[in-house]
DRENMAR-293008 format. One record per residue (C-alpha): residue number from 1; x, y, z negated. Coordinates in steps of 0.02 Angstrom, whole numbers, padded with zeros to 5 digits. Example, Ala and Ser with C-alpha at 12.3 -4.5 7.8 and 13.67 -1.06 7.14 Angstrom:
<atoms>
k; X; Y; Z
1; 00615; -00225; -00390
2; 00684; -00053; -00357
</atoms>
This chain:
<atoms>
k; X; Y; Z
1; 01119; 02466; -02035
2; 01272; 02550; -01991
3; 01319; 02517; -01802
4; 01238; 02616; -01695
5; 01159; 02737; -01828
6; 01241; 02878; -01835
7; 01239; 03000; -01976
8; 01136; 03165; -01931
9; 01267; 03274; -01917
10; 01348; 03176; -01783
11; 01341; 03313; -01623
12; 01303; 03260; -01455
13; 01453; 03220; -01335
14; 01353; 03303; -01186
15; 01450; 03456; -01229
16; 01620; 03533; -01276
17; 01636; 03563; -01455
18; 01739; 03691; -01559
19; 01806; 03614; -01722
20; 01854; 03754; -01885
21; 01939; 03660; -02006
22; 01970; 03760; -02196
23; 02062; 03681; -02322
24; 02045; 03773; -02483
25; 02209; 03757; -02641
26; 02082; 03650; -02730
27; 02080; 03521; -02617
28; 01906; 03546; -02554
29; 01915; 03535; -02352
30; 01769; 03631; -02228
31; 01720; 03559; -02056
32; 01600; 03656; -01946
33; 01571; 03569; -01772
34; 01470; 03680; -01633
35; 01353; 03549; -01540
36; 01323; 03604; -01361
37; 01158; 03691; -01404
38; 01260; 03824; -01511
39; 01198; 03759; -01689
40; 01311; 03741; -01811
41; 01347; 03580; -01940
42; 01470; 03597; -02068
43; 01536; 03429; -02198
44; 01612; 03474; -02369
45; 01740; 03366; -02418
46; 01790; 03384; -02604
47; 01938; 03332; -02684
48; 01843; 03150; -02746
49; 01814; 03098; -02585
50; 01626; 03163; -02597
51; 01549; 03252; -02437
52; 01408; 03370; -02425
53; 01344; 03407; -02244
54; 01260; 03565; -02203
55; 01141; 03588; -02054
56; 01038; 03720; -01997
57; 00894; 03759; -02118
58; 00702; 03713; -02126
59; 00667; 03901; -02177
60; 00691; 03944; -01988
61; 00626; 03789; -01915
62; 00608; 03820; -01729
63; 00465; 03703; -01628
64; 00434; 03667; -01449
65; 00262; 03641; -01390
66; 00161; 03638; -01257
67; 00128; 03816; -01170
68; 00052; 03940; -01307
69; -00047; 04069; -01260
70; 00101; 04154; -01144
71; 00151; 04032; -00990
72; 00337; 04073; -01040
73; 00466; 03964; -01097
74; 00477; 03988; -01294
75; 00655; 04083; -01348
76; 00761; 03998; -01414
77; 00882; 04076; -01568
78; 01026; 03993; -01695
79; 00915; 03933; -01841
80; 00983; 03918; -02008
81; 01028; 03787; -02121
82; 00931; 03659; -02199
83; 00900; 03475; -02216
84; 00770; 03463; -02108
85; 00831; 03482; -01925
86; 00738; 03568; -01782
87; 00596; 03487; -01749
88; 00511; 03475; -01577
89; 00333; 03435; -01513
90; 00292; 03239; -01487
91; 00349; 03150; -01302
92; 00304; 02987; -01294
93; 00262; 02818; -01391
94; 00391; 02707; -01444
95; 00419; 02609; -01281
96; 00445; 02775; -01197
97; 00600; 02821; -01287
98; 00691; 02651; -01212
99; 00785; 02724; -01077
100; 00777; 02638; -00898
101; 00921; 02551; -00829
102; 00971; 02715; -00759
103; 00926; 02821; -00916
104; 00768; 02899; -00855
105; 00608; 02895; -00987
106; 00457; 02821; -00963
107; 00283; 02900; -00974
108; 00157; 02788; -01059
109; -00025; 02828; -01077
110; 00002; 02791; -01282
111; -00016; 02898; -01423
112; 00156; 02992; -01435
113; 00273; 02971; -01556
114; 00371; 03100; -01669
115; 00514; 03159; -01585
116; 00618; 03275; -01687
117; 00803; 03339; -01639
118; 00945; 03337; -01771
119; 01023; 03475; -01658
120; 00926; 03622; -01555
121; 00941; 03548; -01375
122; 00976; 03638; -01227
123; 00860; 03765; -01156
124; 00957; 03695; -00987
125; 00874; 03513; -01036
126; 00688; 03593; -01046
127; 00562; 03575; -00908
128; 00507; 03728; -00850
129; 00337; 03672; -00817
130; 00277; 03599; -00983
131; 00436; 03687; -01077
132; 00479; 03527; -01168
133; 00634; 03421; -01152
134; 00637; 03311; -00988
135; 00536; 03153; -00973
136; 00594; 03053; -00843
137; 00677; 03201; -00763
138; 00663; 03213; -00568
139; 00730; 03328; -00417
140; 00621; 03394; -00310
141; 00640; 03476; -00115
142; 00660; 03627; -00169
143; 00817; 03578; -00289
144; 00755; 03585; -00454
145; 00725; 03452; -00604
146; 00548; 03442; -00683
147; 00452; 03311; -00778
148; 00395; 03175; -00650
149; 00224; 03208; -00707
150; 00223; 03399; -00710
151; 00313; 03367; -00529
152; 00156; 03269; -00465
153; 00023; 03364; -00563
154; 00104; 03542; -00515
155; 00094; 03616; -00332
156; 00225; 03738; -00328
157; 00370; 03765; -00394
158; 00380; 03923; -00530
159; 00535; 03969; -00467
160; 00539; 04020; -00281
161; 00337; 03948; -00259
162; 00387; 03808; -00139
163; 00295; 03673; -00138
164; 00327; 03511; -00257
165; 00393; 03329; -00183
166; 00476; 03210; -00305
167; 00636; 03141; -00180
168; 00740; 03061; -00330
169; 00778; 03010; -00514
170; 00901; 03157; -00593
171; 01002; 03008; -00679
172; 01135; 03135; -00758
173; 01028; 03243; -00840
174; 00919; 03087; -00877
175; 01100; 03023; -00985
176; 01121; 03184; -01074
177; 00941; 03183; -01125
178; 00968; 03013; -01189
179; 01135; 03057; -01302
180; 01043; 03172; -01388
181; 01023; 03135; -01569
182; 00847; 03104; -01663
183; 00779; 03062; -01821
184; 00717; 02924; -01833
185; 00515; 02920; -01819
186; 00487; 02840; -02001
187; 00605; 02972; -02071
188; 00475; 03136; -02021
189; 00295; 03183; -02047
190; 00163; 03301; -01978
191; 00216; 03478; -02005
192; 00168; 03573; -02150
193; 00097; 03700; -02036
194; -00054; 03605; -01973
195; -00002; 03627; -01801
196; -00064; 03454; -01701
197; 00099; 03358; -01621
198; 00233; 03461; -01736
199; 00326; 03356; -01853
200; 00478; 03402; -01952
201; 00602; 03280; -02079
202; 00521; 03191; -02222
203; 00641; 03193; -02371
204; 00563; 03017; -02431
205; 00593; 02918; -02267
206; 00723; 02845; -02151
207; 00903; 02967; -02172
208; 00970; 02889; -02004
209; 00997; 03008; -01835
210; 01003; 02899; -01694
211; 01047; 02927; -01526
212; 00862; 02965; -01414
213; 00915; 02792; -01288
214; 00938; 02703; -01445
215; 00785; 02730; -01524
216; 00681; 02580; -01475
217; 00814; 02461; -01549
218; 00844; 02543; -01729
219; 00653; 02562; -01755
220; 00640; 02396; -01712
221; 00737; 02336; -01852
222; 00711; 02493; -01974
223; 00705; 02471; -02163
224; 00573; 02594; -02192
225; 00449; 02561; -02041
226; 00262; 02515; -02117
227; 00226; 02339; -02124
228; 00066; 02217; -02160
229; 00064; 02095; -02300
230; 00074; 01905; -02177
231; -00037; 01834; -02320
232; -00164; 01944; -02322
233; -00210; 02110; -02212
234; -00311; 02183; -02374
235; -00146; 02201; -02460
236; -00093; 02370; -02458
237; 00018; 02434; -02336
238; 00204; 02435; -02378
239; 00392; 02449; -02294
240; 00482; 02321; -02242
241; 00623; 02337; -02367
242; 00493; 02298; -02495
243; 00411; 02151; -02399
244; 00528; 02028; -02493
245; 00497; 02080; -02666
246; 00297; 02105; -02624
247; 00299; 01920; -02578
248; 00357; 01858; -02734
249; 00214; 01933; -02818
250; 00071; 01930; -02699
251; -00078; 01845; -02762
252; -00137; 01802; -02573
253; -00030; 01682; -02513
254; -00094; 01538; -02419
255; -00057; 01334; -02397
256; 00061; 01311; -02257
257; -00046; 01182; -02208
258; -00210; 01306; -02184
259; -00200; 01288; -01981
260; -00285; 01096; -02022
261; -00393; 01182; -02154
262; -00320; 01195; -02320
263; -00414; 01333; -02409
264; -00286; 01361; -02550
265; -00255; 01562; -02582
266; -00126; 01598; -02734
267; 00014; 01673; -02834
268; 00204; 01604; -02804
269; 00165; 01494; -02968
270; 00011; 01415; -02912
271; 00081; 01393; -02735
272; 00207; 01279; -02794
273; 00097; 01187; -02910
274; -00036; 01158; -02766
275; 00071; 01088; -02654
276; 00107; 00936; -02772
277; -00075; 00901; -02739
278; -00140; 00953; -02574
279; -00190; 00816; -02460
280; -00109; 00870; -02323
281; 00072; 00875; -02379
282; 00079; 00670; -02384
283; 00025; 00694; -02197
284; 00157; 00818; -02162
285; 00277; 00705; -02049
286; 00139; 00626; -01970
287; 00049; 00820; -01923
288; 00243; 00881; -01867
289; 00238; 00760; -01745
290; 00077; 00781; -01665
291; 00097; 00965; -01678
292; 00263; 00902; -01569
293; 00190; 00803; -01444
294; 00048; 00919; -01424
295; 00184; 01054; -01380
296; 00278; 00932; -01272
297; 00093; 00906; -01183
298; 00091; 01097; -01166
299; 00264; 01108; -01102
300; 00217; 00956; -00963
301; 00065; 01051; -00920
302; 00156; 01206; -00885
303; 00274; 01130; -00782
304; 00141; 01044; -00694
305; 00060; 01202; -00662
306; 00239; 01281; -00614
307; 00238; 01143; -00483
308; 00080; 01159; -00409
309; 00102; 01340; -00394
310; 00277; 01301; -00298
311; 00161; 01181; -00183
312; 00050; 01330; -00152
313; 00191; 01436; -00121
314; 00254; 01316; 00000
315; 00078; 01275; 00086
316; 00046; 01470; 00108
317; 00221; 01476; 00213
318; 00186; 01335; 00322
319; 00031; 01408; 00345
320; 00098; 01562; 00380
321; 00234; 01490; 00493
322; 00093; 01383; 00586
323; -00003; 01551; 00623
324; 00171; 01609; 00713
325; 00172; 01464; 00796
326; 00013; 01464; 00869
327; 00053; 01668; 00898
328; 00215; 01618; 01002
329; 00129; 01493; 01092
330; -00020; 01608; 01139
331; 00111; 01729; 01183
332; 00215; 01581; 01300
333; 00042; 01562; 01395
334; 00007; 01722; 01412
335; 00195; 01742; 01492
336; 00141; 01586; 01619
337; -00019; 01643; 01670
338; 00048; 01804; 01718
339; 00200; 01721; 01798
340; 00073; 01599; 01887
341; -00021; 01794; 01948
342; 00143; 01837; 02018
343; 00187; 01681; 02139
344; -00004; 01668; 02192
345; 00045; 01863; 02233
346; 00193; 01807; 02340
347; 00126; 01661; 02408
348; -00019; 01767; 02480
349; 00114; 01873; 02547
350; 00221; 01728; 02627
351; 00070; 01665; 02705
352; 00016; 01844; 02784
353; 00208; 01872; 02843
354; 00176; 01701; 02930
355; 00027; 01742; 03015
356; 00113; 01908; 03070
357; 00243; 01782; 03150
358; 00123; 01664; 03217
359; 00034; 01791; 03306
360; 00183; 01878; 03375
361; 00235; 01692; 03449
362; 00076; 01702; 03527
363; 00107; 01863; 03609
364; 00271; 01815; 03676
365; 00185; 01649; 03746
366; 00055; 01726; 03842
367; 00175; 01853; 03918
368; 00283; 01717; 03965
369; 00141; 01627; 04033
370; 00052; 01770; 04133
371; 00244; 01791; 04194
372; 00287; 01962; 04128
373; 00473; 01917; 04124
374; 00534; 02085; 04080
375; 00445; 02121; 03905
376; 00541; 01960; 03843
377; 00733; 01993; 03859
378; 00826; 01878; 03741
379; 00989; 01997; 03761
380; 00891; 02131; 03679
381; 00821; 02039; 03533
382; 00871; 02164; 03354
383; 00948; 02075; 03206
384; 01002; 02138; 03048
385; 01188; 02184; 03039
386; 01196; 02245; 02852
387; 01119; 02329; 02720
388; 01164; 02498; 02618
389; 01142; 02470; 02402
390; 01158; 02586; 02309
391; 01003; 02714; 02290
392; 00894; 02723; 02115
393; 00741; 02760; 02212
394; 00619; 02750; 02379
395; 00730; 02787; 02527
396; 00622; 02939; 02601
397; 00724; 03009; 02744
398; 00877; 02976; 02853
399; 01002; 03074; 02972
400; 01148; 03027; 03080
401; 01293; 03132; 03087
402; 01382; 03052; 03256
403; 01551; 03136; 03262
404; 01594; 03048; 03112
405; 01484; 02893; 03101
406; 01410; 02973; 02949
407; 01224; 02923; 02886
408; 01119; 03032; 02760
409; 00995; 02953; 02651
410; 00868; 03056; 02540
411; 00783; 02967; 02397
412; 00656; 02968; 02263
413; 00816; 02970; 02141
414; 00843; 03156; 02206
415; 01011; 03130; 02276
416; 01087; 03115; 02454
417; 01212; 02981; 02498
418; 01341; 02979; 02627
419; 01365; 02817; 02728
420; 01522; 02774; 02819
421; 01436; 02667; 02965
422; 01610; 02654; 03060
423; 01739; 02579; 02950
424; 01711; 02555; 02772
425; 01532; 02535; 02789
426; 01517; 02619; 02615
427; 01455; 02752; 02491
428; 01558; 02918; 02513
429; 01486; 03024; 02413
430; 01324; 03064; 02341
431; 01259; 03224; 02333
432; 01169; 03306; 02207
433; 01070; 03486; 02186
434; 00881; 03439; 02212
435; 00775; 03447; 02039
436; 00630; 03337; 02153
437; 00634; 03191; 02269
438; 00731; 03213; 02438
439; 00606; 03215; 02572
440; 00687; 03288; 02744
441; 00842; 03280; 02821
442; 00924; 03384; 02982
443; 01086; 03422; 03037
444; 01128; 03578; 03147
445; 01298; 03584; 03208
446; 01411; 03547; 03053
447; 01274; 03591; 02922
448; 01157; 03490; 02842
449; 00996; 03544; 02782
450; 00900; 03424; 02657
451; 00718; 03480; 02615
452; 00638; 03445; 02423
453; 00477; 03407; 02331
454; 00562; 03553; 02209
455; 00512; 03665; 02371
456; 00662; 03710; 02418
457; 00809; 03711; 02557
458; 00985; 03661; 02538
459; 01133; 03695; 02655
460; 01267; 03565; 02641
461; 01433; 03559; 02732
462; 01491; 03419; 02832
463; 01659; 03434; 02823
464; 01681; 03479; 02640
465; 01511; 03378; 02571
466; 01460; 03525; 02469
467; 01329; 03652; 02460
468; 01355; 03784; 02513
469; 01146; 03884; 02500
470; 01000; 03834; 02413
471; 00860; 03946; 02486
472; 00674; 03950; 02413
473; 00581; 03882; 02556
474; 00388; 03843; 02520
475; 00279; 03867; 02390
476; 00233; 03675; 02414
477; 00355; 03502; 02455
478; 00472; 03537; 02600
479; 00409; 03392; 02699
480; 00489; 03386; 02872
481; 00644; 03459; 02939
482; 00722; 03495; 03135
483; 00816; 03612; 03201
484; 00824; 03669; 03383
485; 00895; 03833; 03495
486; 00990; 03874; 03324
487; 00834; 03876; 03245
488; 00774; 03784; 03084
489; 00602; 03705; 03082
490; 00504; 03650; 02893
491; 00343; 03584; 02859
492; 00241; 03619; 02722
493; 00055; 03622; 02668
494; -00044; 03709; 02817
495; 00139; 03791; 02865
496; 00279; 03789; 02974
497; 00425; 03916; 02942
498; 00534; 03969; 03059
499; 00723; 03995; 03010
500; 00855; 04088; 03093
501; 01037; 04001; 03051
502; 01154; 04116; 02987
503; 01323; 04033; 02959
504; 01258; 03970; 02782
505; 01111; 04066; 02768
506; 00952; 04051; 02828
507; 00833; 04207; 02862
508; 00652; 04176; 02913
509; 00589; 04205; 03066
510; 00407; 04195; 03077
511; 00266; 04064; 02978
512; 00161; 03972; 03115
513; -00007; 03957; 03039
514; -00165; 03875; 03111
515; -00121; 03702; 03035
516; -00274; 03597; 02959
517; -00182; 03508; 02827
518; -00024; 03432; 02776
519; 00140; 03452; 02896
520; 00214; 03295; 02896
521; 00308; 03259; 03058
522; 00398; 03390; 03167
523; 00483; 03349; 03323
524; 00605; 03475; 03441
525; 00613; 03396; 03611
526; 00674; 03543; 03764
527; 00589; 03690; 03744
528; 00450; 03616; 03644
529; 00388; 03592; 03462
530; 00275; 03445; 03397
531; 00179; 03458; 03246
532; 00075; 03323; 03180
533; -00060; 03370; 03045
534; -00223; 03292; 03018
535; -00281; 03216; 03179
536; -00207; 03344; 03283
537; -00048; 03380; 03368
538; 00024; 03558; 03397
539; 00154; 03582; 03534
540; 00248; 03773; 03519
541; 00324; 03856; 03641
542; 00510; 03845; 03548
543; 00547; 04023; 03652
544; 00400; 04124; 03612
545; 00341; 04033; 03472
546; 00152; 04003; 03511
547; 00050; 03846; 03524
548; 00029; 03807; 03692
549; -00085; 03641; 03670
550; -00174; 03543; 03558
551; -00194; 03356; 03566
552; -00331; 03277; 03434
553; -00313; 03106; 03387
554; -00394; 02985; 03266
555; -00341; 02884; 03106
556; -00317; 03014; 03004
557; -00150; 03118; 02967
558; -00014; 03094; 03081
559; 00150; 03057; 02989
560; 00273; 03040; 03109
561; 00290; 03096; 03316
562; 00445; 03035; 03442
563; 00437; 03091; 03615
564; 00523; 03008; 03775
565; 00546; 03053; 03952
566; 00359; 03022; 03982
567; 00253; 02996; 03816
568; 00196; 03078; 03664
569; 00203; 02940; 03529
570; 00122; 02972; 03365
571; 00100; 02849; 03187
572; -00062; 02905; 03084
573; -00117; 02835; 02930
574; -00228; 02715; 02975
575; -00118; 02605; 03064
576; -00128; 02667; 03221
577; -00011; 02726; 03379
578; -00064; 02836; 03509
579; 00024; 02862; 03671
580; -00012; 03024; 03768
581; 00066; 03061; 03943
582; 00197; 03222; 03923
583; 00152; 03286; 04080
584; -00045; 03283; 04104
585; -00070; 03286; 03893
586; -00196; 03131; 03924
587; -00201; 02974; 03796
588; -00148; 02832; 03892
589; -00154; 02688; 03735
590; -00186; 02666; 03558
591; -00045; 02516; 03501
592; -00111; 02412; 03358
593; -00019; 02279; 03251
594; 00027; 02359; 03105
595; -00079; 02351; 02927
596; -00040; 02511; 02836
597; 00026; 02700; 02882
598; 00142; 02708; 03028
599; 00288; 02826; 02904
600; 00418; 02829; 03063
601; 00435; 02806; 03246
602; 00605; 02809; 03342
603; 00660; 02803; 03532
604; 00810; 02729; 03611
605; 00820; 02739; 03795
606; 00921; 02668; 03916
607; 00934; 02690; 04116
608; 00824; 02538; 04112
609; 00688; 02544; 03983
610; 00627; 02650; 03840
611; 00606; 02575; 03675
612; 00509; 02647; 03535
613; 00521; 02577; 03351
614; 00387; 02622; 03241
615; 00419; 02591; 03042
616; 00251; 02542; 02919
617; 00174; 02523; 02741
618; 00153; 02343; 02794
619; 00354; 02337; 02755
620; 00377; 02280; 02936
621; 00476; 02362; 03091
622; 00412; 02321; 03275
623; 00480; 02354; 03444
624; 00381; 02429; 03580
625; 00419; 02415; 03766
626; 00352; 02590; 03840
627; 00363; 02520; 04004
628; 00188; 02387; 03998
629; 00161; 02462; 03798
630; 00176; 02302; 03721
631; 00282; 02239; 03571
632; 00413; 02110; 03609
633; 00494; 02116; 03424
634; 00426; 02149; 03246
635; 00580; 02163; 03103
636; 00533; 02082; 02931
637; 00685; 02102; 02792
638; 00645; 02264; 02700
639; 00545; 02220; 02529
640; 00448; 02383; 02516
641; 00355; 02489; 02639
642; 00469; 02545; 02767
643; 00482; 02749; 02765
644; 00639; 02824; 02882
645; 00723; 02784; 03037
646; 00863; 02840; 03130
647; 00981; 02788; 03277
648; 01151; 02815; 03338
649; 01238; 02726; 03493
650; 01097; 02591; 03506
651; 01099; 02539; 03310
652; 00939; 02574; 03211
653; 00930; 02637; 03037
654; 00772; 02594; 02914
655; 00756; 02649; 02753
656; 00610; 02579; 02642
657; 00554; 02588; 02468
658; 00646; 02426; 02435
659; 00778; 02572; 02397
660; 00892; 02492; 02541
661; 00953; 02569; 02687
662; 00967; 02416; 02829
663; 01084; 02408; 03008
664; 00982; 02333; 03164
665; 01065; 02310; 03302
666; 01039; 02196; 03485
</atoms>
C-alpha cells in the first residue's frame, strides 16, 4: 500500500516550499518544510534511522464550516502541532472525490464524506460564497471563481455585485485542489465538539494521506474499509484487513451449491465434512455445464438484442431518409408549379404582344386599302440599333448634350451615367451624389442639372463631369426640370419653383402656386411654360411668370407633355394621349392604343412631317403621325415599362424599368 499513498507529512506540490535543515552533533537531523498554506511539517531523523514527524497541533485545529452567524470568510491562522490535521467540513460523497478528466470535482446529491486536509488549504482555494474549498470550480462572467452550485444558486457576485453566469470550468484551480493531501476517510471520525459535518483524525484508523484526486482509488482498497461477511449479513461488521481471519472462524459458511437449493450453514470444519456428503457435489460438473450453457444462451440473447437494436436504428435512419426525400420531392414540385405559373404568365404576355402586333398590321392594311399612303412610309420605320446596359435599377430620365454627343441617364440606383453616343458607345463616367432616385435631368449651357427624390438639385459641370453645387430645392421629391431664358424650373408637389441661373448657383426667383397635385411634366417652348398636374395643363408666360391659360383634360394626372409647331400633346395616367391646337387651345383628338400610363412624349420634326413618340407602362413605344393623328409604328424591345424619352439628330433614346437604354433610328 505504498504506491500513491503518501505519508501525511508530504506537502502538496501546488506552491513553492522552503526547506530548513539542521543537524546536531549527536547525528540527529531536523528537516522542516513549509507548504503553500504556510503550515510547518517537521521530520526528526535520529542516528539509528528512526523518524518522528511533527505536524500542526490538534489543540488549535481549525475548521471550515458552512457560513456561520457572520456571512464572511472565516479567519485562517497558523495552527500548532499534532498528529491530527486541520479538519474541513465534508464536501461530497466518495464518488465526488474522483476528479473528472479535467480534474474538476463532481457534485452529487449524496451523504458527504469526511474531508480532512493534511495541511491547511490556501484561502485562495476557498469559495467566497460558501467559504469552503472549491467544489467543481467555474469562472463566471465577472472573472471570479466560485463553486458551480454556488454560482448557479446565487444571483450576484459578492465582490463586485455583478450578475453571476457560468462561463467555463476553472481547470487550473481544479488541478490545484486535486493535488491537496487529505486523510483517508477511514482514518477520520466526527469531531469531539459535536459540530455536525466536521471531522478530525482518528488515531486508530487508516494512517495514510493521499491526494484528493486519488482518493477513490485508495479508499476502494483501504484495509480499514468496513466490510460485511459474505456468508451471513448478521455477522458483526469488520474491517477489510480482518475479513480473511474471520472467514476461517465464521459459523455461517454456506454450501457453494446453495443457489441450487442446498441449505447447509456451518463452520469451516463442518463445511469440509458436508462437501463429502452433499448431493449436489456429485452433480457439480453437470450443474457447471448447465450454468455455462445458460450463460451462453444469455450472451446469445444479448447479441440478438443488440442486433435488433441495430436494425431498429437502421430502420429509423431509413425512415428519416424517406422523410427527407419526400420533403425534397415536395420542394421540387413547388418549384415546378412556380415555373409553370411563370411560363403561363410569359405566354399570356407573348399573346398580348402578338395581339398588339396584329392590331397594328390591321391598321396598316386599312390605311393602305383607304389609299392613305402618306401614313405608311417604309423609309421612316424606326429600328432598335443598340442597347446601353449598366444601371442597377430602373431608368427614369434621359437628357442629351448634342455638342459632345453625350447621353445622360438617371436611375433608381441613385446615379447618373454618361454615355458616348458617337464613337465608343460606352459609359464614360458614373456621377454619384444623390441620396435618392434620380427623377429629372436638364441641360443649360455647359451645366447639367439633376433632380432627385432626396429633394435636392445638383449642378454638374459637363466639361469636367464633376459636381459643383447642391441646392435644397423642395420639401418633396423633385419630379421634373426644364430650363429657358436663363432660368431653371423645377416641379414637385403642388409647386413650381423658378430659379435664376447665376454661374454654378441657383437663386430662387419665384414659386408658382395654384397647382392641384404633383407636377410631373414641364415643357418650355418659345415664351411659354407648360405644366401638367391632375387633369390640368397650365400655360405660363415665362416673361411675366403668370398663368395665361388652363387646359382641362381627362384620364387622371398628366405624366408627359410635348409641344410641336401646331399642337400641344399630353399623356395621362389612364392610357390616353390628348391633342390641342396650339393657337385656338381647342382639343382636336384623343389618341388611344396604349395599355397603361403614358410616361413620356418626344417630338421629331422635319420640313415634311412631324412625328410624336409615346412611351408607356405596357413596355411599348408608339410613333404617331401628327398629319393625320394615327399610329404608324409600335416599337417592342423593352422588358419593362418605358419611362423616359430623348431625341438627338434624328435618333430616339428610350429608358425603361428593365434598367436599359435603347437607341432607335430609321
